[in-house]
Structure formats: C-alpha cells, structure tokens
Backbone as JSON, one array per atom type, in Angstrom:
{
  "sequence": "MNDNQRAEDPDPLQPDRAGALFVPVRPGPAGCCARLFRTPLGARTAVAFTHERRLVRTLGRRQHWIRLSEPAIRALVAPLGVTGLVVDPRLAVLPLAGEPRATGTQPLSLARTA",
  "N": [[-8.48, 25.92, 22.24], [-7.35, 23.97, 24.38], [-4.12, 22.89, 25.78], [-4.33, 20.43, 27.03], [-6.3, 19.03, 25.38], [-4.94, 19.28, 22.72], [-2.36, 17.89, 23.37], [-3.51, 15.19, 23.35], [-4.9, 15.24, 20.99], [-2.96, 15.45, 18.06], [-2.47, 17.79, 16.06], [-1.92, 17.15, 12.75], [-1.45, 19.02, 10.62], [0.76, 20.71, 12.3], [4.09, 21.59, 12.45], [5.19, 20.14, 14.53], [4.44, 17.88, 15.85], [3.19, 16.71, 19.32], [4.34, 14.12, 21.24], [4.14, 10.58, 20.92], [4.21, 8.94, 17.49], [2.92, 6.64, 15.29], [4.81, 4.26, 13.5], [5.12, 2.51, 10.5], [7.31, -0.13, 9.98], [9.92, -2.39, 8.97], [11.38, -5.75, 9.03], [15.07, -5.61, 9.45], [18.38, -5.57, 8.77], [19.78, -4.94, 11.55], [17.91, -5.13, 13.41], [14.7, -3.21, 13.14], [13.74, -1.31, 10.7], [12.44, 1.75, 9.3], [9.7, 1.75, 7.44], [9.9, 2.99, 4.05], [7.51, 5.07, 1.71], [6.32, 6.1, -1.56], [5.1, 9.26, -2.72], [2.36, 10.28, -4.43], [3.38, 11.94, -6.4], [6.02, 11.13, -6.73], [8.01, 11.31, -5.01], [10.08, 10.07, -2.16], [9.13, 9.5, 1.36], [8.88, 9.46, 4.58], [6.54, 7.99, 6.8], [3.77, 8.01, 8.96], [1.68, 7.36, 12.21], [-1.02, 8.75, 13.78], [-2.61, 7.34, 15.05], [-2.95, 3.86, 16.08], [-5.19, 2.53, 15.35], [-5.56, 3.8, 12.89], [-3.46, 3.6, 11.52], [-3.45, 0.58, 11.05], [-5.96, 0.51, 9.67], [-5.2, 1.59, 7.57], [-2.68, 0.28, 6.61], [-2.81, -2.61, 7.4], [-3.33, -5.35, 9.53], [-0.99, -7.19, 9.83], [1.09, -5.19, 9.76], [4.02, -4.33, 11.15], [4.89, -1.89, 13.86], [6.13, 0.75, 15.23], [6.64, 3.1, 18.02], [7.63, 6.6, 17.86], [9.07, 9.67, 18.32], [7.89, 12.64, 16.23], [10.34, 14.37, 15.94], [12.45, 12.35, 16.07], [11.74, 10.52, 14.06], [12.23, 11.99, 11.84], [15.13, 12.49, 12.29], [15.84, 9.66, 11.93], [15.03, 8.93, 9.18], [16.7, 10.97, 7.77], [19.21, 10.88, 7.09], [19.16, 8.86, 5.08], [18.17, 10.72, 2.98], [15.35, 11.65, 3.04], [12.97, 13.59, 3.29], [10.55, 14.3, 3.8], [7.44, 13.85, 5.59], [4.6, 12.1, 5.93], [1.78, 12.35, 7.84], [-0.78, 10.4, 8.78], [-1.94, 9.49, 6.49], [-4.77, 9.53, 4.23], [-5.59, 7.63, 1.85], [-5.52, 4.43, 0.98], [-3.03, 2.24, 0.94], [-2.14, -0.66, -1.08], [-3.1, -3.62, -0.01], [-0.85, -6.53, 1.52], [-0.36, -9.65, 0.34], [-3.17, -12.03, 1.15], [-4.05, -10.32, 3.16], [-6.95, -8.9, 4.22], [-8.84, -5.96, 2.6], [-9.55, -3.25, 3.64], [-12.84, -1.57, 3.52], [-14.16, 0.96, 1.59], [-11.83, 2.08, 1.25], [-9.26, 3.8, -0.97], [-7.05, 2.45, -3.12], [-3.39, 3.08, -3.36], [-2.51, 5.41, -2.45], [0.3, 6.11, -1.58], [2.99, 4.79, -2.94], [4.7, 1.94, -2.34], [8.01, 1.73, -1.54], [11.6, 0.22, -1.69]],
  "CA": [[-7.84, 24.7, 22.38], [-6.54, 23.92, 25.43], [-3.16, 22.4, 26.13], [-4.8, 18.85, 27.26], [-6.71, 18.53, 23.97], [-3.47, 19.37, 21.92], [-1.58, 16.74, 23.39], [-4.47, 14.18, 23.46], [-5.2, 14.86, 19.42], [-2.01, 16.25, 17.62], [-2.86, 18.26, 14.67], [-1.42, 17.0, 11.44], [-0.32, 20.34, 10.16], [1.49, 21.4, 12.65], [5.27, 20.78, 11.76], [6.21, 19.78, 15.32], [3.25, 17.37, 16.69], [3.66, 16.58, 20.54], [3.72, 12.63, 21.68], [4.62, 9.48, 19.83], [3.69, 8.61, 16.46], [2.94, 5.05, 15.26], [5.72, 4.46, 12.29], [5.43, 1.51, 10.11], [8.49, -0.82, 9.95], [10.18, -3.76, 8.26], [12.82, -6.52, 9.52], [16.46, -5.14, 8.72], [19.67, -6.51, 9.38], [20.09, -4.67, 12.35], [16.42, -4.62, 13.74], [13.35, -2.58, 12.48], [13.87, 0.11, 9.35], [11.08, 2.41, 8.97], [9.31, 1.48, 6.13], [9.59, 4.69, 2.99], [7.05, 5.22, 0.81], [6.38, 7.21, -2.33], [4.01, 10.17, -2.81], [1.69, 10.25, -5.62], [4.5, 12.76, -7.4], [7.05, 10.25, -6.8], [9.21, 11.51, -3.79], [10.02, 9.42, -1.09], [8.54, 10.0, 2.05], [8.08, 8.39, 5.8], [4.85, 8.1, 6.64], [3.13, 7.93, 10.63], [-0.14, 7.51, 12.31], [-1.57, 9.49, 15.09], [-3.44, 6.24, 16.15], [-2.28, 2.96, 15.92], [-6.25, 1.88, 14.53], [-5.21, 4.49, 11.39], [-2.15, 2.47, 10.94], [-3.98, -1.08, 10.93], [-6.97, 0.51, 8.72], [-4.35, 1.77, 6.24], [-1.89, -0.91, 6.08], [-3.39, -4.0, 7.51], [-3.1, -6.15, 10.86], [0.27, -7.68, 9.87], [2.04, -4.34, 9.8], [4.89, -3.9, 12.33], [4.93, -0.56, 14.07], [7.06, 1.26, 16.43], [6.26, 4.51, 18.54], [8.56, 7.08, 17.68], [8.5, 11.0, 18.09], [8.52, 13.31, 15.08], [12.13, 14.6, 15.7], [13.36, 10.96, 15.85], [11.27, 9.86, 12.6], [12.75, 12.58, 10.65], [16.56, 11.93, 12.43], [15.95, 8.61, 11.38], [15.26, 9.1, 7.81], [17.54, 11.95, 7.14], [20.71, 10.29, 6.24], [18.62, 8.59, 3.25], [17.96, 11.79, 2.17], [14.42, 11.64, 2.91], [12.67, 14.76, 4.24], [8.93, 14.48, 3.6], [7.05, 13.11, 6.66], [3.14, 12.36, 5.63], [1.18, 11.77, 8.92], [-2.46, 10.04, 8.61], [-2.4, 9.53, 5.03], [-6.01, 9.22, 3.92], [-5.56, 6.92, 1.14], [-4.77, 3.54, 1.85], [-1.76, 1.14, 0.1], [-2.72, -2.52, -1.14], [-2.54, -4.95, 1.39], [-0.06, -7.52, 1.43], [-1.17, -10.62, 0.05], [-3.76, -12.58, 2.08], [-4.62, -9.52, 3.76], [-8.17, -8.16, 3.45], [-8.73, -4.83, 2.14], [-10.53, -2.17, 4.49], [-13.9, -1.11, 2.13], [-14.42, 2.51, 1.61], [-10.78, 2.64, 1.2], [-8.86, 3.89, -2.27], [-5.75, 2.22, -3.0], [-2.32, 3.61, -3.44], [-1.94, 6.9, -2.28], [1.55, 5.89, -1.57], [3.6, 3.24, -3.36], [5.86, 1.59, -1.43], [9.52, 1.86, -1.96], [12.47, -0.4, -1.02]],
  "C": [[-7.0, 24.93, 23.18], [-5.56, 23.05, 25.41], [-3.57, 20.56, 26.33], [-5.22, 18.55, 25.91], [-5.56, 18.72, 22.75], [-2.51, 18.22, 22.17], [-2.16, 15.32, 23.35], [-4.69, 13.88, 21.71], [-4.1, 15.67, 18.69], [-2.52, 16.9, 16.28], [-1.66, 17.93, 13.69], [-0.72, 17.61, 10.44], [0.34, 20.87, 10.64], [2.87, 20.64, 12.28], [5.9, 20.05, 13.19], [4.99, 19.13, 16.45], [3.98, 16.6, 18.04], [3.17, 15.01, 20.7], [4.27, 11.83, 20.38], [3.73, 8.89, 18.82], [3.78, 7.1, 16.21], [3.22, 4.93, 13.66], [5.89, 2.93, 11.45], [6.98, 1.24, 9.87], [8.85, -1.86, 9.33], [11.33, -4.24, 9.03], [13.79, -5.67, 8.53], [17.26, -5.81, 9.41], [19.95, -6.24, 10.83], [19.14, -4.17, 13.58], [15.42, -4.08, 12.84], [13.88, -1.61, 11.8], [12.84, 0.46, 9.56], [10.6, 2.05, 7.16], [9.18, 2.83, 5.1], [8.56, 4.07, 2.2], [7.06, 6.04, -0.55], [5.12, 8.02, -2.55], [3.3, 9.79, -4.46], [2.72, 11.09, -7.04], [5.66, 12.15, -7.23], [8.22, 10.71, -5.71], [8.77, 10.7, -2.59], [10.08, 9.91, 0.13], [8.41, 8.64, 3.17], [7.25, 8.78, 5.99], [4.74, 7.49, 8.51], [1.96, 8.01, 10.68], [-0.23, 8.11, 13.78], [-2.08, 8.24, 15.86], [-3.14, 5.09, 15.68], [-3.79, 1.81, 14.95], [-6.17, 2.78, 12.87], [-4.21, 3.51, 10.74], [-2.55, 1.42, 9.88], [-5.05, -0.64, 9.85], [-6.04, 0.63, 7.41], [-3.61, 0.67, 6.0], [-1.99, -2.37, 6.35], [-2.78, -4.23, 9.01], [-1.59, -6.61, 10.87], [1.36, -6.49, 9.86], [2.85, -4.13, 10.93], [4.81, -2.62, 12.16], [6.05, -0.58, 15.12], [6.79, 2.56, 17.0], [7.38, 5.3, 18.38], [7.97, 8.65, 17.59], [8.49, 11.68, 16.45], [9.74, 13.7, 14.7], [12.88, 13.27, 15.17], [12.72, 10.14, 14.53], [12.38, 10.62, 11.57], [14.38, 12.6, 11.01], [16.46, 10.61, 11.74], [15.75, 8.34, 9.9], [16.11, 10.19, 7.03], [18.52, 11.66, 6.47], [20.42, 9.3, 5.05], [18.46, 9.45, 2.42], [16.48, 12.07, 2.19], [14.05, 12.98, 4.03], [11.29, 15.13, 4.41], [8.7, 13.29, 5.04], [5.28, 12.9, 6.27], [2.71, 11.72, 7.13], [-0.24, 11.49, 8.62], [-2.62, 10.04, 6.85], [-3.86, 8.75, 4.71], [-6.59, 8.13, 3.17], [-5.1, 5.62, 1.84], [-3.75, 2.75, 0.31], [-2.12, -0.35, -0.08], [-2.44, -3.09, -0.37], [-1.82, -5.85, 0.6], [-1.29, -8.85, 0.96], [-1.73, -11.53, 1.09], [-4.45, -11.8, 3.03], [-5.78, -8.85, 3.38], [-7.75, -6.48, 3.47], [-9.94, -4.34, 2.66], [-11.45, -1.56, 3.02], [-14.14, 0.19, 2.7], [-13.13, 2.95, 1.52], [-9.97, 2.97, -0.53], [-7.18, 3.63, -2.58], [-4.3, 3.22, -3.71], [-2.13, 5.11, -3.72], [-0.37, 7.05, -2.21], [1.94, 4.75, -1.99], [4.4, 3.07, -2.16], [7.3, 1.48, -2.36], [10.48, 0.58, -1.46], [13.43, 0.43, -0.02]]
}
C-alpha cells in the first residue's frame, strides 16, 4: 500500500489514523458536544466514521457531526474518563423518532449514553 492510498482510506485498526474523521455531536451549552455511546459490554466510548455516508447510514441524516482528527477526539473525551474510540461501527443505533431505519442493519451495536 502506498502513502496516497493510506491517506485516502485510513485503516480503522491502526491506532493513529491520518486525516479527519466524522464525529457525531449534539448541542451543548457552549456549542457542540461529542455524542458518547456504550459498547455492547457497557463501556462508554466515542464514535467516529471515516466517511460521511457511513455516519448517515448508521445514525441517520439528522445527526449533526464535525470533523476532527483522532488525537483531537481522544483529547476531547479524555477529561470525561472515556478512552475508547470505535471507528466505523458496523451495526446501527436505532434511529430517532421519525427517521427511516436503514435496511439490512441490526439495531443497538452501541447504546446511547447521556
């Protein structure tokens, strides 16, 4: 794999992915806050996607997002005691009320957390 391929399609298994990721956010008192989720085992984690279409397919069109590098995401959630980062989760969270559910997805790979 050459350097151009690596920059265009980051490997989600690599600890330091190059380029900005798509991070789901929610409104907060001082702007946007990263949305945190729970893994199937109950651990709190941040979630990010390598492509906008993957985020939309998983969380729906109404999900707000920002682009951040992996180190920025980790620095953002570290004060909350969150060390996990799931990139491109395969299974979908149940969509918000009124949001059509993507076909072929299985619900609740990650559970929403406050």
